ROSE-4610 file (N, C-alpha, C; in Angstrom, 1 decimal, always signed):
// ROSE-4610
residu = [M/M/M/P/P/P/T/T/T/A/A/A/E/E/E/Q/Q/Q/I/I/I/L/L/L/V/V/V/S/S/S/L/L/L/G/G/G/D/D/D/I/I/I/T/T/T/S/S/S/Q/Q/Q/W/W/W/H/H/H/G/G/G/V/V/V/A/A/A/V/V/V/G/G/G/W/W/W/H/H/H/V/V/V/Y/Y/Y/F/F/F/A/A/A/V/V/V/V/V/V/A/A/A/L/L/L/I/I/I/I/I/I/V/V/V/A/A/A/G/G/G/M/M/M/R/R/R/P/P/P/S/S/S/R/R/R/R/R/R/L/L/L/M/M/M/G/G/G/L/L/L/L/L/L/L/L/L/S/S/S/L/L/L/P/P/P/M/M/M/F/F/F/S/S/S/V/V/V/S/S/S/A/A/A/L/L/L/A/A/A/W/W/W/H/H/H/A/A/A/A/A/A/N/N/N/P/P/P/F/F/F/N/N/N/T/T/T/L/L/L/V/V/V/F/F/F/A/A/A/L/L/L/A/A/A/G/G/G/A/A/A/A/A/A/L/L/L/I/I/I/A/A/A/V/V/V/A/A/A/L/L/L/W/W/W/R/R/R/L/L/L/F/F/F/G/G/G/V/V/V/L/L/L/R/R/R/L/L/L/S/S/S/R/R/R/G/G/G/W/W/W/P/P/P/A/A/A/V/V/V/A/A/A/G/G/G/A/A/A/L/L/L/L/L/L/F/F/F/A/A/A/F/F/F/G/G/G/W/W/W/V/V/V/Y/Y/Y/P/P/P/H/H/H/F/F/F/L/L/L/D/D/D/G/G/G/A/A/A/S/S/S/W/W/W/Y/Y/Y/T/T/T/Y/Y/Y/L/L/L/Y/Y/Y/A/A/A/A/A/A/P/P/P/V/V/V/G/G/G/L/L/L/V/V/V/P/P/P/C/C/C/P/P/P/T/T/T/L/L/L/S/S/S/M/M/M/I/I/I/I/I/I/G/G/G/L/L/L/S/S/S/L/L/L/L/L/L/L/L/L/E/E/E/G/G/G/L/L/L/A/A/A/S/S/S/R/R/R/A/A/A/W/W/W/M/M/M/W/W/W/L/L/L/L/L/L/A/A/A/L/L/L/I/I/I/G/G/G/G/G/G/F/F/F/Y/Y/Y/G/G/G/V/V/V/F/F/F/G/G/G/A/A/A/L/L/L/H/H/H/L/L/L/Q/Q/Q/V/V/V/V/V/V/L/L/L/D/D/D/W/W/W/V/V/V/L/L/L/L/L/L/A/A/A/G/G/G/A/A/A/T/T/T/A/A/A/L/L/L/L/L/L/L/L/L/Y/Y/Y/A/A/A/K/K/K/S/S/S/A/A/A/P/P/P/R/R/R/P/P/P/R/R/R/F/F/F]
num = [1/1/1/2/2/2/3/3/3/4/4/4/5/5/5/6/6/6/7/7/7/8/8/8/9/9/9/10/10/10/11/11/11/12/12/12/13/13/13/14/14/14/15/15/15/16/16/16/17/17/17/18/18/18/19/19/19/20/20/20/21/21/21/22/22/22/23/23/23/24/24/24/25/25/25/26/26/26/27/27/27/28/28/28/29/29/29/30/30/30/31/31/31/32/32/32/33/33/33/34/34/34/35/35/35/36/36/36/37/37/37/38/38/38/39/39/39/40/40/40/41/41/41/42/42/42/43/43/43/44/44/44/45/45/45/46/46/46/47/47/47/48/48/48/49/49/49/50/50/50/51/51/51/52/52/52/53/53/53/54/54/54/55/55/55/56/56/56/57/57/57/58/58/58/59/59/59/60/60/60/61/61/61/62/62/62/63/63/63/64/64/64/65/65/65/66/66/66/67/67/67/68/68/68/69/69/69/70/70/70/71/71/71/72/72/72/73/73/73/74/74/74/75/75/75/76/76/76/77/77/77/78/78/78/79/79/79/80/80/80/81/81/81/82/82/82/83/83/83/84/84/84/85/85/85/86/86/86/87/87/87/88/88/88/89/89/89/90/90/90/91/91/91/92/92/92/93/93/93/94/94/94/95/95/95/96/96/96/97/97/97/98/98/98/99/99/99/100/100/100/101/101/101/102/102/102/103/103/103/104/104/104/105/105/105/106/106/106/107/107/107/108/108/108/109/109/109/110/110/110/111/111/111/112/112/112/113/113/113/114/114/114/115/115/115/116/116/116/117/117/117/118/118/118/119/119/119/120/120/120/121/121/121/122/122/122/123/123/123/124/124/124/125/125/125/126/126/126/127/127/127/128/128/128/129/129/129/130/130/130/131/131/131/132/132/132/133/133/133/134/134/134/135/135/135/136/136/136/137/137/137/138/138/138/139/139/139/140/140/140/141/141/141/142/142/142/143/143/143/144/144/144/145/145/145/146/146/146/147/147/147/148/148/148/149/149/149/150/150/150/151/151/151/152/152/152/153/153/153/154/154/154/155/155/155/156/156/156/157/157/157/158/158/158/159/159/159/160/160/160/161/161/161/162/162/162/163/163/163/164/164/164/165/165/165/166/166/166/167/167/167/168/168/168/169/169/169/170/170/170/171/171/171/172/172/172/173/173/173/174/174/174/175/175/175/176/176/176/177/177/177/178/178/178/179/179/179/180/180/180/181/181/181/182/182/182/183/183/183/184/184/184/185/185/185/186/186/186/187/187/187/188/188/188/189/189/189/190/190/190/191/191/191/192/192/192/193/193/193/194/194/194/195/195/195/196/196/196/197/197/197/198/198/198/199/199/199/200/200/200/201/201/201/202/202/202/203/203/203/204/204/204]
x = [+92.5/+92.2/+90.8/+89.9/+88.6/+88.6/+87.6/+87.5/+87.1/+87.3/+86.9/+85.4/+84.6/+83.1/+82.8/+83.5/+83.3/+83.7/+84.8/+85.3/+84.3/+83.8/+82.9/+81.6/+81.1/+79.9/+80.1/+81.3/+81.6/+81.6/+82.3/+82.3/+80.9/+80.1/+78.8/+77.9/+78.1/+77.4/+77.8/+79.1/+79.6/+78.9/+78.8/+78.2/+76.7/+76.0/+74.6/+74.3/+75.1/+74.9/+75.3/+76.3/+76.9/+76.6/+75.4/+75.0/+75.2/+74.8/+74.9/+76.4/+77.3/+78.7/+79.2/+78.8/+79.2/+78.8/+77.5/+77.0/+77.9/+78.2/+79.0/+80.4/+81.0/+82.3/+82.2/+81.1/+80.9/+80.8/+80.1/+80.1/+81.5/+82.2/+83.6/+84.5/+84.5/+85.3/+84.8/+83.5/+82.9/+83.5/+83.6/+84.1/+85.6/+86.3/+87.7/+87.9/+87.1/+87.1/+86.7/+85.7/+85.3/+86.4/+87.1/+88.3/+89.3/+89.5/+90.5/+89.9/+88.7/+88.1/+87.9/+87.7/+87.5/+88.7/+89.9/+91.1/+91.8/+91.3/+91.9/+93.1/+94.2/+95.4/+95.9/+95.3/+95.8/+97.2/+97.8/+99.1/+99.0/+100.1/+100.1/+100.0/+100.6/+100.4/+99.0/+98.2/+96.8/+96.1/+96.3/+95.7/+96.0/+97.3/+97.7/+97.0/+96.8/+96.0/+94.6/+94.0/+92.6/+92.4/+93.4/+93.3/+93.7/+94.3/+94.6/+93.4/+92.5/+91.4/+90.5/+90.1/+89.3/+89.9/+91.2/+91.8/+91.4/+91.2/+90.8/+89.4/+88.6/+87.2/+87.1/+87.9/+87.9/+88.4/+89.4/+90.0/+88.9/+88.2/+87.2/+86.1/+85.6/+84.5/+85.0/+86.3/+86.8/+86.9/+87.2/+87.3/+85.9/+84.9/+83.5/+83.0/+83.6/+83.2/+84.1/+84.9/+85.8/+86.8/+87.4/+88.4/+89.7/+90.5/+91.7/+92.7/+92.8/+93.8/+93.6/+92.4/+92.1/+92.1/+91.7/+91.8/+93.2/+94.2/+95.6/+96.2/+96.0/+96.6/+96.2/+94.9/+94.4/+94.7/+94.8/+95.2/+96.7/+97.5/+99.0/+99.2/+98.5/+98.6/+98.2/+97.1/+96.6/+97.6/+98.2/+99.2/+100.4/+100.8/+102.0/+101.8/+100.6/+100.3/+100.3/+99.8/+99.8/+101.2/+102.1/+103.5/+104.1/+103.9/+104.4/+103.9/+102.6/+102.0/+102.7/+102.9/+103.5/+104.9/+105.7/+107.1/+107.7/+106.9/+107.5/+106.8/+105.7/+104.9/+105.1/+105.5/+105.8/+105.2/+105.0/+104.5/+103.0/+102.6/+101.1/+100.8/+99.6/+99.1/+99.3/+99.6/+99.6/+99.0/+98.3/+97.6/+98.5/+98.3/+99.1/+98.6/+99.4/+99.0/+99.2/+98.6/+98.8/+98.1/+98.8/+98.2/+97.9/+98.8/+98.5/+97.1/+96.8/+95.6/+94.4/+94.5/+93.4/+93.2/+94.3/+94.3/+93.7/+94.1/+93.6/+92.1/+91.6/+90.2/+89.4/+89.9/+89.1/+89.1/+90.2/+90.3/+89.4/+89.4/+88.5/+87.0/+86.7/+85.3/+84.9/+85.9/+85.7/+85.3/+86.2/+85.9/+84.6/+84.2/+83.0/+81.8/+81.7/+80.6/+80.8/+81.8/+82.2/+80.9/+80.6/+79.3/+79.2/+80.3/+80.3/+79.4/+79.3/+78.5/+77.2/+76.8/+75.4/+74.6/+74.7/+73.9/+72.4/+71.7/+70.3/+69.8/+70.8/+70.4/+70.1/+69.3/+69.0/+70.3/+70.4/+71.7/+72.1/+71.2/+71.5/+72.1/+71.8/+72.4/+73.9/+74.5/+75.9/+76.5/+75.8/+76.3/+76.6/+76.0/+76.1/+76.3/+76.2/+76.2/+77.2/+78.0/+79.1/+80.0/+80.5/+81.2/+82.5/+82.6/+83.8/+83.9/+85.1/+85.3/+84.9/+84.3/+83.8/+84.7/+85.0/+85.8/+87.0/+88.0/+89.3/+89.3/+88.8/+89.0/+88.5/+87.3/+86.9/+87.6/+87.9/+88.5/+89.9/+90.7/+92.1/+92.0/+91.0/+90.9/+90.8/+89.9/+89.7/+91.0/+91.6/+92.8/+93.9/+94.1/+95.2/+94.8/+93.5/+93.1/+93.4/+93.1/+93.4/+94.9/+95.6/+97.1/+97.7/+97.2/+97.6/+97.2/+96.1/+95.6/+96.5/+97.1/+97.8/+99.3/+99.9/+101.3/+101.8/+101.0/+101.5/+101.9/+101.4/+101.7/+103.2/+103.9/+105.3/+106.2/+105.7/+106.4/+106.5/+107.7/+107.8/+107.3/+107.6/+107.2/+105.7/+105.0/+103.5/+103.0/+103.6/+103.2/+103.6/+104.8/+105.1/+104.3/+104.0/+103.1/+101.8/+101.1/+99.8/+99.8/+100.9/+101.0/+101.1/+101.9/+102.1/+100.8/+100.1/+98.8/+97.7/+97.6/+96.7/+97.0/+98.3/+98.6/+98.3/+98.5/+98.2/+96.7/+95.9/+94.5/+93.9/+94.5/+94.1/+94.3/+95.5/+95.8/+94.9/+94.8/+94.1/+92.6/+92.0/+90.6/+90.4/+91.3/+91.0/+91.3/+92.3/+92.7/+92.1/+92.1/+91.6/+90.1/+89.6/+88.1/+87.4/+88.1/+87.5/+86.6/+87.0/+86.3/+87.0/+86.5/+87.2/+87.4/+86.5/+86.7/+88.0/+88.5/+89.7/+91.0/+90.9/+92.0/+92.2/+91.1/+91.2/+92.1/+91.9/+92.7/+94.2/+94.4/+95.8/+96.4/+95.6/+96.1/+96.4/+95.5/+95.8/+97.0/+97.2/+98.4/+99.7/+99.6/+100.7/+101.0/+99.9/+100.1/+100.8/+100.4/+101.0/+102.5/+102.8/+104.2/+105.0/+104.5/+105.2/+105.4/+104.4/+104.5/+105.5/+105.6/+106.6/+108.0/+108.2/+109.5/+109.9/+108.9/+109.1/+108.9/+108.2/+107.9/+109.1/+109.1/+110.3/+110.5/+111.7/+112.1/+111.1/+110.8/+110.0/+110.7/+110.0/+110.6/+110.4/+111.4/+111.3/+110.8]
y = [+104.5/+103.4/+102.9/+102.7/+102.2/+100.8/+100.6/+99.3/+98.2/+97.0/+95.9/+96.0/+96.3/+96.4/+97.5/+98.6/+99.7/+99.4/+98.7/+98.3/+97.3/+96.3/+95.4/+96.0/+97.0/+97.7/+98.5/+99.1/+99.9/+99.0/+97.8/+96.9/+96.3/+96.1/+95.6/+96.7/+98.0/+99.1/+99.2/+99.0/+99.0/+97.9/+96.7/+95.6/+95.8/+96.4/+96.6/+97.8/+98.8/+100.0/+99.9/+99.0/+98.9/+97.5/+97.0/+95.7/+95.6/+96.6/+96.6/+96.5/+97.2/+97.1/+95.7/+95.0/+93.6/+92.7/+92.9/+92.2/+92.4/+93.7/+94.1/+93.4/+93.3/+92.7/+91.2/+90.6/+89.2/+88.9/+89.8/+89.7/+89.8/+90.8/+91.0/+89.8/+89.2/+88.0/+86.8/+86.8/+85.7/+85.7/+86.9/+87.1/+86.7/+87.1/+86.8/+85.2/+84.6/+83.1/+82.5/+83.0/+82.4/+82.5/+83.6/+83.7/+82.6/+82.3/+81.3/+79.9/+79.6/+78.3/+78.0/+79.1/+78.9/+78.7/+78.7/+78.4/+79.6/+80.8/+82.0/+82.3/+82.8/+83.0/+84.4/+85.4/+86.8/+86.9/+88.1/+88.2/+88.3/+87.9/+88.1/+89.5/+90.4/+91.9/+92.3/+91.9/+92.3/+91.7/+90.4/+89.8/+90.5/+90.9/+91.6/+92.9/+93.6/+94.9/+94.6/+93.6/+93.2/+92.9/+92.2/+91.8/+92.9/+94.0/+95.1/+96.0/+96.1/+97.1/+96.9/+95.7/+95.6/+96.3/+96.4/+97.0/+98.5/+99.1/+100.5/+100.7/+99.7/+99.7/+99.6/+98.7/+98.6/+99.9/+100.5/+101.8/+102.9/+103.0/+104.1/+103.9/+102.7/+102.5/+102.7/+102.4/+102.6/+104.1/+104.9/+106.4/+106.9/+106.4/+106.8/+106.5/+105.4/+105.0/+105.6/+106.5/+107.2/+106.2/+105.3/+104.4/+104.7/+105.6/+106.1/+105.0/+104.0/+103.0/+102.1/+101.6/+100.7/+101.5/+102.8/+103.6/+103.7/+104.0/+104.2/+102.8/+101.8/+100.5/+100.0/+100.0/+99.4/+100.3/+101.6/+102.5/+102.2/+102.2/+101.9/+100.5/+99.5/+98.2/+98.0/+98.7/+98.6/+99.3/+100.4/+101.1/+100.2/+99.5/+98.7/+97.5/+96.9/+95.8/+96.2/+97.4/+97.9/+98.1/+98.6/+98.8/+97.5/+96.5/+95.1/+94.6/+94.8/+94.3/+94.9/+96.2/+97.0/+96.7/+96.4/+96.3/+95.0/+94.1/+92.8/+91.6/+91.8/+90.6/+90.5/+89.3/+89.0/+87.7/+87.5/+86.3/+86.1/+84.9/+84.7/+83.8/+83.8/+83.1/+81.6/+80.9/+79.5/+79.0/+77.9/+77.4/+76.6/+76.7/+75.9/+74.5/+73.6/+72.2/+71.8/+70.7/+70.2/+71.0/+71.1/+71.7/+73.2/+74.0/+75.4/+75.6/+74.8/+74.9/+74.6/+73.6/+73.2/+74.3/+74.8/+75.8/+77.1/+77.4/+78.6/+78.6/+77.4/+77.3/+77.4/+76.7/+76.8/+78.2/+78.9/+80.3/+81.2/+81.0/+81.8/+81.6/+80.3/+80.0/+80.6/+80.5/+81.1/+82.6/+83.3/+84.7/+85.0/+84.2/+84.4/+84.4/+83.5/+83.3/+83.8/+84.5/+85.0/+85.5/+84.8/+85.0/+85.9/+86.4/+87.0/+88.2/+89.1/+90.3/+90.2/+88.9/+88.7/+87.9/+88.1/+87.4/+87.6/+86.4/+86.4/+86.4/+86.5/+86.5/+85.1/+85.0/+83.7/+83.1/+81.7/+81.1/+81.5/+81.7/+82.0/+83.4/+84.3/+85.6/+85.6/+84.5/+84.4/+84.3/+83.8/+83.5/+84.7/+85.9/+87.1/+88.3/+88.3/+89.5/+89.5/+88.5/+88.5/+89.8/+90.4/+91.7/+91.8/+91.1/+91.1/+92.5/+93.1/+94.4/+95.5/+95.1/+96.0/+96.1/+94.9/+94.8/+93.9/+94.0/+93.4/+91.8/+91.1/+89.6/+88.9/+89.0/+88.3/+88.8/+90.1/+90.6/+90.0/+90.1/+89.5/+88.0/+87.3/+85.9/+85.5/+86.3/+86.0/+86.3/+87.4/+87.8/+86.8/+86.4/+85.5/+84.1/+83.7/+82.5/+82.4/+83.4/+83.5/+83.5/+84.1/+84.2/+82.8/+82.0/+80.6/+79.8/+80.0/+79.2/+79.5/+80.7/+81.2/+81.3/+80.4/+80.3/+81.6/+82.2/+83.5/+84.5/+84.4/+85.3/+85.3/+84.3/+84.1/+85.2/+85.8/+87.0/+86.8/+86.7/+86.7/+88.0/+89.1/+90.4/+90.5/+90.0/+89.9/+89.0/+87.9/+86.9/+87.4/+87.9/+88.4/+89.6/+90.5/+91.6/+91.2/+90.3/+89.8/+89.0/+88.2/+87.3/+88.2/+89.3/+90.2/+90.9/+91.4/+92.1/+91.1/+89.9/+88.9/+88.4/+88.2/+87.7/+88.7/+90.0/+91.0/+91.0/+91.1/+91.2/+89.8/+88.7/+87.5/+87.4/+87.8/+87.8/+88.9/+90.1/+91.1/+90.7/+90.2/+89.8/+88.7/+87.7/+86.5/+86.8/+87.6/+87.8/+89.1/+90.2/+91.4/+91.5/+91.2/+91.3/+90.0/+89.0/+87.7/+87.1/+87.3/+86.7/+85.4/+84.3/+83.0/+82.7/+83.2/+82.9/+83.5/+84.5/+85.2/+84.3/+83.2/+82.3/+81.7/+81.6/+81.0/+81.9/+83.2/+84.2/+84.0/+83.9/+83.7/+82.4/+81.4/+80.1/+80.3/+81.1/+81.3/+82.2/+83.2/+84.0/+83.2/+82.3/+81.4/+80.4/+79.9/+79.1/+79.8/+81.1/+81.9/+82.1/+82.4/+82.6/+81.3/+80.2/+78.9/+78.7/+79.0/+78.8/+79.7/+81.0/+81.9/+81.4/+80.7/+80.1/+78.9/+78.2/+77.0/+77.0/+78.1/+78.2/+78.3/+77.6/+77.6/+78.9/+79.4/+80.6/+81.7/+82.2/+83.3/+84.6/+85.6/+86.9/+87.9/+88.7/+89.7/+91.1]
z = [+80.2/+79.3/+79.6/+78.6/+78.9/+79.6/+80.3/+81.0/+79.9/+80.3/+79.4/+79.1/+80.0/+79.8/+78.8/+78.9/+78.0/+76.6/+76.5/+75.1/+74.5/+75.3/+74.7/+74.3/+75.1/+74.7/+73.4/+73.3/+72.1/+70.9/+71.0/+69.9/+69.5/+70.6/+70.3/+69.6/+70.0/+69.3/+67.8/+67.6/+66.2/+65.4/+66.0/+65.3/+65.0/+65.9/+65.7/+64.8/+64.8/+64.0/+62.6/+62.3/+61.0/+60.4/+60.6/+60.1/+58.6/+57.9/+56.4/+55.9/+56.7/+56.3/+56.4/+57.5/+57.7/+56.6/+56.1/+55.0/+53.8/+53.5/+52.4/+52.4/+53.6/+53.7/+53.5/+53.9/+53.6/+52.1/+51.4/+50.0/+49.4/+49.9/+49.4/+49.6/+50.8/+51.1/+50.3/+50.1/+49.3/+47.8/+47.3/+45.9/+45.9/+46.9/+47.0/+47.1/+47.9/+48.0/+46.7/+46.1/+44.8/+43.7/+43.7/+42.8/+43.0/+44.3/+44.6/+44.3/+44.7/+44.4/+42.9/+42.2/+40.7/+40.0/+40.7/+40.0/+39.4/+39.5/+39.0/+40.0/+39.4/+40.2/+39.9/+40.5/+40.3/+41.0/+40.9/+41.5/+43.0/+43.7/+45.1/+45.5/+44.7/+45.0/+45.0/+44.0/+44.0/+45.2/+45.5/+46.7/+48.0/+48.1/+49.3/+49.4/+48.3/+48.4/+48.8/+48.2/+48.5/+50.0/+50.6/+52.0/+52.9/+52.4/+53.3/+53.5/+52.6/+52.7/+53.9/+54.3/+55.5/+56.8/+56.8/+58.0/+58.1/+57.0/+57.1/+57.5/+57.1/+57.6/+59.1/+59.7/+61.2/+61.8/+61.2/+61.7/+61.6/+60.5/+60.4/+61.4/+61.6/+62.5/+64.0/+64.2/+65.6/+65.8/+64.8/+64.9/+65.2/+64.5/+64.7/+66.1/+66.7/+68.0/+69.1/+68.7/+69.6/+70.3/+69.5/+70.0/+69.3/+69.8/+69.1/+69.0/+69.9/+69.8/+68.6/+68.5/+67.3/+66.0/+66.1/+64.9/+64.4/+65.3/+64.9/+64.5/+65.3/+65.0/+63.7/+63.4/+62.1/+60.9/+61.1/+60.0/+59.7/+60.7/+60.5/+59.9/+60.5/+60.0/+58.5/+58.2/+56.8/+55.9/+56.3/+55.5/+55.3/+56.4/+56.3/+55.4/+55.5/+54.6/+53.1/+52.9/+51.5/+51.0/+51.9/+51.6/+51.2/+52.1/+51.8/+50.5/+50.2/+49.0/+47.8/+47.8/+46.7/+46.4/+47.5/+47.4/+47.7/+48.3/+48.7/+48.2/+47.5/+47.0/+45.5/+45.1/+43.7/+43.3/+42.0/+41.4/+41.5/+41.1/+41.2/+42.4/+42.8/+44.0/+43.8/+44.9/+45.0/+46.2/+46.2/+47.3/+48.2/+49.5/+50.5/+50.4/+51.0/+51.1/+52.6/+53.0/+54.3/+55.4/+56.6/+57.7/+57.5/+56.8/+56.6/+55.9/+54.9/+54.2/+55.1/+55.9/+56.8/+57.9/+58.5/+59.5/+58.9/+57.6/+57.0/+56.7/+56.2/+56.0/+57.2/+58.3/+59.6/+60.1/+60.0/+60.6/+59.7/+58.4/+57.6/+58.0/+58.1/+58.5/+59.9/+60.8/+62.1/+62.1/+61.3/+61.2/+60.5/+59.5/+58.8/+59.7/+60.6/+61.5/+62.9/+63.2/+64.5/+65.3/+66.4/+66.9/+68.2/+68.7/+70.0/+70.1/+69.2/+69.3/+68.6/+68.4/+67.8/+68.7/+70.0/+71.0/+70.7/+70.7/+70.6/+69.1/+68.2/+66.8/+66.3/+65.2/+64.7/+64.1/+64.1/+63.7/+62.3/+61.4/+60.0/+59.9/+60.9/+60.9/+60.9/+61.5/+61.6/+60.2/+59.3/+57.9/+57.1/+57.5/+56.7/+57.5/+58.8/+59.6/+60.7/+60.8/+61.8/+61.5/+62.6/+62.4/+61.7/+60.5/+59.7/+59.1/+59.1/+58.7/+59.6/+60.8/+61.8/+63.0/+63.5/+64.7/+64.5/+65.4/+65.1/+64.9/+65.8/+65.8/+64.5/+64.1/+62.9/+61.7/+61.6/+60.4/+60.3/+61.4/+61.4/+61.2/+61.7/+61.5/+60.0/+59.3/+57.9/+57.1/+57.4/+56.6/+56.9/+58.1/+58.5/+57.9/+57.9/+57.3/+55.8/+55.1/+53.7/+53.4/+54.3/+54.1/+54.3/+55.3/+55.4/+54.2/+53.7/+52.5/+51.3/+51.2/+50.0/+50.3/+51.0/+51.3/+51.9/+52.7/+53.3/+52.3/+51.1/+50.0/+49.7/+50.2/+50.0/+50.5/+51.6/+52.2/+53.7/+54.3/+55.7/+56.3/+55.7/+56.2/+56.3/+55.3/+55.4/+56.6/+56.7/+57.7/+59.1/+59.3/+60.6/+61.1/+60.2/+60.5/+61.0/+60.2/+60.6/+61.8/+62.0/+63.2/+64.4/+64.3/+65.4/+65.8/+64.9/+65.2/+65.7/+65.0/+65.4/+66.8/+67.1/+68.4/+69.5/+69.2/+70.2/+70.5/+69.4/+69.7/+70.2/+69.8/+70.4/+71.9/+72.4/+73.8/+74.5/+73.9/+74.6/+74.7/+73.7/+73.7/+74.7/+74.7/+75.5/+77.0/+77.3/+78.7/+79.3/+78.6/+79.1/+79.0/+77.8/+77.5/+77.9/+78.2/+78.6/+77.5/+76.3/+75.1/+74.8/+75.2/+75.0/+73.5/+72.7/+71.2/+70.7/+71.3/+70.8/+70.9/+71.7/+71.7/+70.3/+69.6/+68.2/+67.3/+67.5/+66.7/+67.1/+68.4/+68.8/+68.2/+68.2/+67.6/+66.1/+65.4/+64.0/+63.8/+64.6/+64.5/+64.8/+65.7/+66.0/+64.9/+64.2/+63.1/+61.9/+61.7/+60.7/+61.0/+62.2/+62.6/+62.4/+62.7/+62.5/+61.0/+60.2/+58.8/+58.2/+58.7/+58.3/+58.5/+59.6/+59.9/+59.1/+58.5/+57.8/+56.3/+55.8/+54.4/+53.6/+52.4/+51.5/+50.8/+50.8/+50.0/+50.1/+51.4/+51.5/+51.1/+50.6/+50.2/+51.4/+51.6/+52.6/+52.0]
């Protein structure tokens, strides 16, 4: 197994080499957020498919960086999310209220500007070049954040799957890699898990 330092160097290399991809994913998530803010309400199934796609980007770049673990985990997780979207998500989107909406918005913003691998960059670089769609933590943060904002897409299967993956990478990043910011991802995964247990009439 690679050392923590080797993993961090690899993630840093991905961030620096694939800068343009990160910008593209920021535009992608901006469009998704604009759809929600503008009051459009596509189906939960469509939103689930849209939120699944960044997982495959993380997987592909992990493969390019010779990280088989992240390659496999994110490929399988992306496929599982697509399966949930196709067979377990029904109805149109609805916005959450109360603490899930607040937590979701904060987690989405956290992923958007995730600064860890942009050391020395100008502050405004965080607004468009944080490694969303490149490395696990910011990508999962934004997907979990949007899920919290959208009532977990009314699916416990969706919420549990994301909470499990987010919780693992939050703990791994915070404890093994010593990236303090990843505690935020763990908190977001925990919030999604709590919401999954309390959300009304979730679908399996």
